[in-house]
N, C-alpha and C positions, 0 to 999 in steps of 0.2 A: 828774572828778565821777561819771561812770558807773561807774568802777571802785569808788569808795567805796560807791555804791549797791549794787553787786553784793556787796561784802564784807559789807554790812549784811544783805542778803538771805540769804546763806549762813550768816552768823553766827547768824541766828535759827533756822537749821535744825540747829544743833549741840546735842546734848544728849539725844536720845532719839527713838524712833520715834513716840510718841504725840503729841508736841508739834509738830514741824515740818510744814510743808506743802511739796509738791513745788515746786522752783524752776521758774519759767516758762521757755519757750524763750528769751525775751528776756533773762532773768536769766542763763541759761546762756551766752548769747552774750557776756555781759560778761566771761567768763573770759579772753577774748583781747583785750579792749579796754583800752588804757591800761596794760598790763603792761610798763612801760619797762625799759630796761637797769638792772641792779643791783637789781631787785626779784624776781628768780627765787626766792630762798630763801623769801621771804614767800609768793609765789605757790604754791609746792609745799607749804608748810605748810598753806595754806588748802585745797588739794586733799586733803591727808592727813586733815584734820578732817571731810571728808565721809564717812569710813568709820567703822564701829562696831567695827573690829578691836580685839581685846583690848589694852588699854593695856600698854605695856612689852614687847610682843612685836614683833620684826622679822619681818614676814610676807613670806617670799621664795618663795611657792608659788602665784602666780597661774597658772602653767602647769599646776597640778593642779586647783585650784578657786579661782575668784575670789571677791571680796567685792563686794557691791553698794554703791555710794555712796548717801547719804541720799536724793537726789532719786529714785533708782530704787526704793528701799524705800518711799518715800512714795507713789509712783504705784501700786506693788503693793498697798499697804494700802488706799488710797482706791478703787482699781478693784475690789478684792475686796469692800469694804464696799458699793459701789454694786451689785455683782452680787448680794450677799446681800439687799439691800433690795428689789430688783426683779429676781428671777431671769429670765433670758432664755435660750431654748433655742438661739438661733442666733448667728452671728457678727455683730459690728458691722463690716460690710464696709468702711466708710470707714476705720475704725481699722486693720483688718487689712492693707488695701492700703497705707495710710499707713506702716505699719511696714516693709513690703516696699520701699517707695520709699526710705525712709531707709537701709535695709540695702543696697540697690543703690548708693546714693550712696557708702557706705563702701567697697564692693567695687570701685568703679571707674567712670569716667565713661561707659563704654559698657555697663555691666551693666544688664540690663532686669529690672524687678520681676517680669515674667511668667515669667522663668526661675528664680524662687526659690520654694521651698516652705518654710513655717515648720514645723519639726518639734521633737522633744523634745531631741535631742542628736546628736552626731556618730555615736555607735554606731547610732542609728536610721537615719541616712543611709547609713552603711557597709553595713548590711544591705539597705537599699533598692537600692543599687547592685549588690552581689554577687549578691543573689537575683533582682533584676529583669532582669539581662542574660541572654540566651538561651545560656547556657553548657552544654556537654555533657561527657561523659567523654572526648571527643576533643580537648578544649580545655585550654590551659595559661594560668595566671595567674602573673605575675612580681611579687614584692614584695621587701622588704628584711628583714634580720634585726633591724632596729631599730624595728619597728612596735609600736604600742600593742596591748595584749591585745584590744581591741575588734575590730581588723582581723584579728589572728591567729585568734581564735576563729571569727569569721564566715567566714573563708576555709576553715578546717578543717571547719566545719559543712557548707559547700557541697561540699567535697571528699568528705566522708564520705557525703553524701546522693546526689550525682550523679556522683562519680568524677572531678571536675575535678582536674587536676594543678597543684599549687602549687610554684613554683620560687623560690628565694631567693638574694639576693646580699648580701654584707657591704658596707656603705657605705664608700666611700673618704673618709676624713676629711682627707687631705692635699690632694686635688684633687677638688672637687665635680663637675667636668665628667667625671671618670673614671667616675662612676656611670652615665653614659650608655653607656660602653663595657661596663660590667659587665652592664647590662640587655641590650645587644646580644649579648653572649656567650651569654646564656641564651635568646635569641629563636630560635624555630623557626617553620615554617609553621603550627604548631598554636597559637601564641601569640595570644590574643584580648584580653587585658587586662593592663595594667601599673597597679598600685595601690600607691602609696607615700604617705608623709607629705609635706606641703609643708615643714614644719619638724619635724624629728624630736623625739620626746618624750624621747629618750635624751641627746643631746648638743646639741640646739638647732641642728643643721645645716640651713641653708636649701638644699633640694634644687634642682637646676637644672631647674625645671619647663619653661621654654620649650624648652630643649635636648631634654628627654625628649619633649615634644610634637612637636618637629620630627622626631624619630626615629619615633615611633609612628604619627602621622597618615597619612603617605604609605603606610604598610604596612597600613592598615586595622585597626590595633590600638587598642582603646579605652584611654584614659588617665584614671585617676581619682586624686584627691588627698584624703587625710585632712588637712583644714586646721584641726584642733583648735587648733594652736599658732600659726596664722598671722595671722588678721584682728586688727588693732591691734598685734600683737606686731611684725610686720615690714611694710614698705611693699610693696604689690603690687597688680596689676590682675587681677581674676579672669578677664577675657576674654583679655587678652594673655598670661597665663601658659600658656594653651593646653590646660587641662584640659577633657575632655569632661564629666566629672562631678566635683563638689566638694562636700564636706560639712564642717560645723564645728559645734562647740558654741559658744554665745555666753555661757556662764557662766564663762568663763576671762578672757581679755584684754579682751573687750568689756564685761565687768562687768555682764552681764544676769543675770536670775534663773536659778536652777537649773531644768533641764528646758526650756530654750529652745535652739534651734539652727536650722540651715538646710541645705537641699539645693539645689544649683545644677545644672541640666542645660543644657548648651550648646544654643543655638537650633538646631532641626532634629533633635534627638536624642530627643525625647519618645517617639516610637514605638519606639525601640530599647530604652528602659528601661521595661518594663511594671510597673505598680504590683503589689506582692505583697500589699498590704492596701488595700482600697478600702471606701468607705462614703459617708456624707453628706459633701458637698463635693467628692468625687472626680469626679463625673459632670457632664457638661453636660446630658444628658437620658438617660432610660432608659424602657423599656417591658417589664416583666416578662412580660406575656402574649405578646408577640411575640418575646421574647428579644433585644431590642435594647439596646445600651449604647454611648453615645458619651461618652468620657472628656472631662474639662474640657480646653480647648485650651491651657492654661498648666500650669506646674508645680504648680498647685493640685491636679492629679490625684493627687499623692502625699500630700495632706492628707485626713484622714478623721475623722469622729466629733466628739463634743463636745470642745471645747478649753477650757482655762482661760485665758480672754481676758485676765485680769489679768496673767498672766505676760508676755504679748506686748505689752500696753500698757506695762508696765514696761521691756521690752526696747526699746521706742521711746524711752523716756526715757534709757536707757543709751546708745543711739546718739546722742541729742542731747548727752549729757554728753561723749562722745568727740569729737564735732564741735566742741563749744564750746571744748574745750582745743585741738583740732587733732591729727589723726593724726600729722602730721609732727613736731609739737612733742613728742608722747608718745614717738615713736621716738627723737628726739634725747635726751630725758631718760633713757629706759630704757637706750638703747645706751651713753650716757656712763657710767652706773653699772656696767653689765656690763663695759665695756672697762676701766674703772678696776680692777675686781676681776681681770680677765684679766692686766693689766699687773703688779699688785702681788702676786698669789698666788704666783708662782714664788720669791719671797723666803722662803717658808716651806719649810723643809727637808722633803723627802719628799713634797711635794704635786705631783701629776701632773694637768695639765689635759687633759681628754679632748675638749673642744669643738674645732671645726675650726680648723686653723692659718690658713686663709684668712679675712681680716677680712671680705671681702664676703659670706661664707657663714656668718658668726656672727650670732646673734640676741641677744635679751636673756636668753637661757638659757645658763648656763655650768655644765658638769659636771666634777667632779674626783674623784680618789682621793687618799688619804694613805697612804704606805707605813708598814706596821707597825700600822695601825689599821683593822680591819674596818669596812666602810661602816655597818653597823648600830650599831657603837660610836660612830662619828663622829656619826651621826644623834642618838643619845641624848645625846651631849655637847653638841651644838648646841641641842637641845631644852631641856636644863637651863640653857643660857645665854640662853634666851628667844628663840631663832631658829628659825623654822619653815621647813624645807626638805623635799625629797622624796628618798627613796632610788630609785635606778634599777636595776631588775633585768632589764629587757627586754634581749634579746640578750646576756645574760651580762655586762652592763657592770658591775654591782655597784659603784655609785658614788653620789655625792651630787650633786643638781641644785639650783641656785639660780636664781630667776627674778625679775628686777627690773621693777617697774611704778610707776605714778604715785604710789602712797602710800609709796614708798621714797625714801631720800635718802642723801647721803654718810655720814651717821651710821650707817646700816645696814651700809654697806660696812666702815666702821671696826670696827663691832661684830663682824661676821663674821670679819674678819681677826684681831682680838684673840682671839676664841674659838678659831680654828684654831691660832694661835700657841701657845696653852696646851697643845696636844697635843704 
């Protein structure tokens, strides 16, 4: 009965942004109630109807830019209207900390909301880490050749400004644990920071974060992760993964609004990472006349200035949406689609899979090339077939990336395979 009530609630939310109202937390909880065996197809069709993605298009690029489900869009709309009706200069602190609490729950049972800052995107967090650590021209930073432009440019900017030395390794796609050896081979007494992706944007490889942390921490080397592709995409615990600093955008797999993200600083490291931008909300107290400044005792010190509260209220709803379905259930769904494509793709003559051979280190992202067809031509072909993918140029990969999420189904895999076979 409760499932029928939920279907009715979400059914009323389909059809446009101006009509529906946001689903309540209790209604979202019903996503996981009463969904018995044999009902999965109907369940995921219901989820798909929560998105306003263009009809007839198979959207396989949540790894690039996500789409917000209707409950999130409705919260954004209503929170924006409320703000415009009665503009307020400050945060609603209860809402703000409530979002952090829900985010902490997603990131792991021991994650503390006090260790999280709400920011605009992973690029902002990357810059906060790279520019906030006390690095000098005598120091070295290790990263991989498969990083997103945001990390590459931020590192090069710091190198150009302060002479920091950047050293790179090519990821080992056959054995993920060998990446630790490649980092070790580059490490010298001058190494101060290792900064890589948690899940690479190139091939979807899940990097061995715990093993890297086990190498860096005893040596006094900071370890940072660009997690843009990890939360919701793959199961993990942010505290046990071992990163000292972690940042992510929440407009991809979390399905939050654009310009939302977070920065995580491991407990005890706030004084190591100095804010490079500070303002209202960054301080606990200050006295300009006396020259005194005490930064906020939590990661709030990395937040500053007027925020668009509606964006983060909607992020809270996105986190509720994820929890209502269940992160584990999302992983099982997405992984099943990705693994099906992984198994069936080799039947296409000339198709080369580039994602990791190790199943344990594959994510819901699969990357491939097709012999005799430049990646740009393949992208145009898939676009003409109504399939949205992303080209991968980072690290000279020059390939096509597909990413499977909650609004995809087996029909999208069939469609992708059929389009590739026509090549």
